[in-house]
C-alpha positions in Angstrom: 32.4 -10.8 11.1 29.4 -12.2 9.8 28.1 -14.5 12.4 26.4 -16.9 10.1 29.9 -17.3 8.3 31.9 -17.8 11.8 29.6 -20.9 12.6 29.6 -22.1 9.3 33.5 -22.2 9.7 33.7 -23.7 13.1 30.4 -25.5 14.1 30.9 -29.5 12.9 29.7 -31.9 15.3 28.8 -29.5 17.7 31.4 -26.4 18.0 34.8 -28.2 19.0 37.2 -25.9 21.4 40.1 -26.3 19.0 37.9 -24.9 16.1 36.7 -22.1 17.8 40.4 -21.0 19.1 41.9 -21.9 15.5 39.3 -19.6 13.6 40.3 -16.5 16.5 44.0 -17.0 16.0 43.9 -17.6 12.2 42.0 -14.0 12.2 44.3 -11.6 13.8 43.8 -12.2 17.5 45.9 -13.9 20.9 44.0 -16.2 22.4 44.3 -18.1 25.7 42.2 -20.8 27.3 42.3 -21.2 31.1 39.8 -22.6 34.2 37.6 -19.9 35.3 38.0 -19.0 38.6 36.6 -15.9 40.5 40.4 -14.4 40.7 40.7 -15.0 37.0 37.5 -13.8 36.3 38.4 -10.5 38.2 41.9 -10.2 36.9 40.5 -10.2 32.9 37.5 -8.1 33.4 39.7 -5.3 35.8 42.0 -5.9 32.4 39.3 -4.8 30.3 39.4 -8.4 29.1 35.7 -10.1 28.4 36.2 -13.6 27.9 33.7 -16.5 26.8 32.7 -19.2 29.4 31.5 -22.7 28.5 28.9 -24.3 30.8 28.4 -27.8 30.5 25.0 -29.4 30.9 23.7 -33.2 30.9 22.1 -32.5 27.7 24.0 -29.6 26.1 26.9 -27.2 26.3 26.9 -23.6 25.8 29.2 -20.3 25.3 28.5 -17.3 26.7 30.3 -13.8 27.0 31.6 -12.9 30.9 32.0 -9.0 30.9 31.8 -8.2 34.3 31.3 -8.9 38.0 29.7 -7.4 41.0 32.2 -8.2 44.0 30.0 -7.6 46.8 27.4 -10.0 45.8 30.1 -12.2 44.2 28.1 -12.4 40.8 29.6 -12.7 37.1 27.4 -10.6 34.8 26.8 -12.9 31.2 25.9 -11.9 28.0 24.1 -15.1 26.9 23.1 -15.5 22.9 20.0 -17.2 24.0 18.7 -14.2 26.1 17.3 -11.1 25.0 19.3 -9.5 28.6 22.0 -10.0 30.2 22.0 -12.5 33.4 23.8 -12.8 36.5 25.3 -16.4 37.9 26.7 -16.7 41.3 30.0 -17.1 40.8 31.1 -19.9 43.4 27.9 -22.0 42.7 28.7 -22.0 39.5 32.1 -22.5 39.6 31.7 -25.4 42.0 28.8 -27.0 39.8 31.3 -27.2 36.7 34.8 -28.4 38.2 34.6 -31.6 35.9 35.0 -29.2 33.1 36.9 -26.4 34.4 34.7 -24.4 34.0 36.4 -23.7 30.4 37.4 -20.0 29.6 38.8 -18.2 26.7 39.9 -14.8 26.3 41.3 -13.1 23.2 42.9 -9.9 22.4 44.2 -8.5 19.1 47.9 -9.3 18.6 48.9 -5.9 18.9 47.9 -6.2 22.6 49.3 -10.1 22.9 51.8 -8.9 25.7 49.3 -7.7 28.2 47.4 -11.2 28.0 50.4 -13.0 27.9 51.6 -11.6 31.1 48.4 -12.7 33.2 48.7 -15.6 35.3 45.7 -17.7 34.2 45.2 -21.0 35.7 45.8 -24.6 33.6 46.3 -22.3 30.4 49.5 -24.7 29.7 47.2 -27.8 29.9 45.1 -26.2 27.6 47.5 -25.3 25.4 48.9 -29.0 25.2 44.8 -30.1 24.6 44.8 -27.5 21.5 47.9 -28.9 20.2 46.5 -32.4 20.5 43.1 -32.1 18.9 44.2 -29.7 16.3 47.0 -32.4 15.3 44.4 -35.3 15.6 42.1 -33.2 13.1 44.8 -33.0 10.5 45.9 -36.7 11.2 48.9 -36.4 12.3 49.2 -39.0 15.0 53.0 -38.1 15.7 52.4 -34.6 16.8 49.5 -35.6 18.9 51.4 -37.8 20.9 54.4 -35.1 21.6 51.7 -32.7 22.4 50.0 -35.5 25.0 53.5 -36.2 26.6 54.5 -32.6 27.3 50.5 -32.8 28.9 51.8 -36.0 31.1 54.7 -34.2 32.5 53.2 -31.4 33.4 50.4 -33.3 35.5 49.7 -37.0 34.3 47.0 -37.2 36.5 44.9 -34.0 35.5 41.6 -34.5 34.2 42.7 -32.5 30.8 45.6 -35.2 30.5 42.8 -38.1 31.3 40.6 -36.4 28.1 43.9 -36.2 26.0 44.6 -39.6 26.5 41.0 -40.8 26.0 41.4 -38.8 22.6 44.2 -40.7 21.6 42.9 -44.1 22.5 39.5 -43.2 20.5 41.3 -41.6 17.5 43.2 -45.4 17.7 39.7 -47.2 18.1 41.0 -48.7 21.1 37.7 -48.6 22.9 39.0 -50.4 26.0 41.6 -48.0 26.6 38.9 -45.1 26.3 36.6 -46.8 28.9 39.6 -47.4 31.4 40.3 -43.5 31.0 36.5 -42.6 31.3 36.3 -44.5 34.4 39.5 -42.9 36.0 37.7 -39.5 35.3 34.6 -40.9 37.3 36.7 -41.8 40.2 37.5 -38.4 40.1 34.1 -36.8 39.4 31.6 -39.3 40.5 28.5 -37.3 39.2 29.6 -36.2 35.6 26.8 -37.3 33.8 28.8 -36.9 30.5 31.3 -39.8 31.8 28.4 -41.8 32.6 27.2 -41.4 29.2 30.6 -42.0 28.1 30.9 -45.3 29.8 27.2 -46.5 28.7 28.2 -45.8 25.4 31.1 -47.8 25.6 29.5 -50.6 27.2 27.3 -50.3 24.3 29.9 -50.5 21.3 31.6 -53.2 23.5 28.3 -55.6 23.0 28.0 -55.9 27.1 24.0 -55.4 27.5 23.7 -57.2 31.0 26.3 -54.6 32.4 24.8 -51.7 30.8 21.2 -52.6 32.9 22.8 -53.1 36.0 24.7 -49.8 35.9 21.6 -48.0 34.2 19.4 -49.5 37.4 22.4 -48.7 39.9 22.3 -45.2 38.9 18.3 -45.0 39.0 18.1 -46.1 42.1 20.4 -42.7 43.1 18.6 -40.0 45.2 19.4 -37.6 42.4 19.5 -39.1 38.8 19.3 -36.9 35.7 16.7 -37.4 33.0 19.2 -38.2 30.3 20.6 -41.3 32.1 16.7 -42.5 33.0 16.4 -41.8 29.0 18.8 -44.3 28.4 17.4 -46.7 30.8 14.2 -46.5 29.0 16.0 -47.1 25.4 17.5 -50.3 27.1 14.3 -51.5 28.1 12.4 -50.8 24.9 13.5 -54.1 23.6 12.1 -56.3 26.2 8.1 -56.3 25.5 7.7 -57.4 29.5 9.5 -54.3 30.4 6.2 -51.8 28.6 4.6 -50.9 31.6 8.0 -50.0 33.6 9.4 -48.0 30.6 6.2 -45.7 30.3 6.8 -45.0 33.6 10.3 -44.4 33.5 9.5 -41.9 30.4 6.9 -39.8 31.9 9.2 -39.3 35.1 12.2 -38.4 32.7 9.5 -36.1 30.6 8.5 -34.3 33.8 11.8 -33.6 34.8 12.9 -32.2 31.7 10.1 -31.6 28.8 12.6 -30.7 26.3 
């Protein structure tokens, strides 16, 4: 398949996971999403099934192909489309750093080989199936089908991060920002260092018109020992409206640029 044509088909507003999977399943493959663990990675590679791994950073998300591992050193062998040569990642460190997003993996094989993939025990695969069904339904504006998918996820594990994300997606579709905020706050209780959820909370507070609360929250986040430059940048954007903060704004912006120049 021509990669530019694939990108044209699935890339809109980023590359949503359900668009990736819909394309794959619409072109003669069987796909399964799952939470990547060292055991699941080994099992797939031993079975001759490389898989995609999605890593999520505060400023971007990125899909790579995992095609091997080194059990002696505990590393995954990864083909990153941004790099000329394959690279290695310490599996335990990568997985621990990505618990708030899985990390999400997706394995796929031709339909003729589907039974082999279906027989494998892949963590959280059923919840990922539910999330896929829910987002696909919302994409085609089938609210009832999305509700059915959500209820199935809630029955499996109502407090799981994927279920909370699904509930937030439903609330967002319904334009119920207060309910979305409640789900984000629940996710932050589970993953207090998840910069994406802090960004989501700040965005919701902005839409709900609570500037004072946003400023206090950003000040609190900035006061932490380790603060991501993305959050410093958001602090800058809030202070730009106040001419009295010009000197402080310039200092904060320089600090963010030093930490992450691009």
